[in-house]
N, C-alpha and C positions, 0 to 999 in steps of 0.2 A: 871041300868047303869053299863056297864062292867068296869073292871079295866082300860082298855085302854082308854075308853071314859072319865073316871074320870081323868086320867093322862093328857089327851089332854085338858080337861076343866081347870085343874089346871095350865097347861103351858100357856094357853090363858089368864087366870086371872093374873098370875104372869107377863106376858108381858104387859098387860094393866096397872097394878099397876106401874111397872117400867117406862113405857112410860109417864103415867100421872105425876108421881113424877118428872121426868126430865123436863117435860113441865112446871110444877109449879115452879121449881127452876129457870128456864129461865125467866119466867114472873116476879118472885119476884126480880131477879137481875136487870131486866129492870126498874121496878118500883123504886127500891132502887137507881139506877143511876139517876133517874128523881127526887129524893127527895120526893117520895110519899109513904114513909114508914108508914105514919099514915092514909092512905086512907082505905076506907071500902074494896076495892078490895084486897089490900095487906093483910089486916086482914083475909079476907075470904080464900085467898090462903094459909096463914099461918095455919089456922085451918085444911084445907084439907091436907096440907103437914104433919102436925102432925098425922092425922088419917092414912095416907099412911105409915108413918114411923112406926107406931104401927103394922100395918099389916106386913110390911117387917121384923120387929123385931120378930114377932111371927113365921114367916117362918124360921128365923135364929135359934130361940130357939128350934124348933122341927127338926132342921137339914135338912130342905127342900132346903135351899139355903145357900151359903157362901158369905160373903161380904169381 
């Protein structure tokens, strides 16, 4: 894989992570407004949100993105 291909793959992955993170936040806010913070779905979304936050944090630590 060339450097250009690696960069393109990274950019796609970063966009996917950011899009998914935003989608999860929206879904969690909706569930919270409905009083469903103890639901299985909410808990699953929270777990995925934390996983994505860790990925984003690693990007920040290595200087690949700024927040």
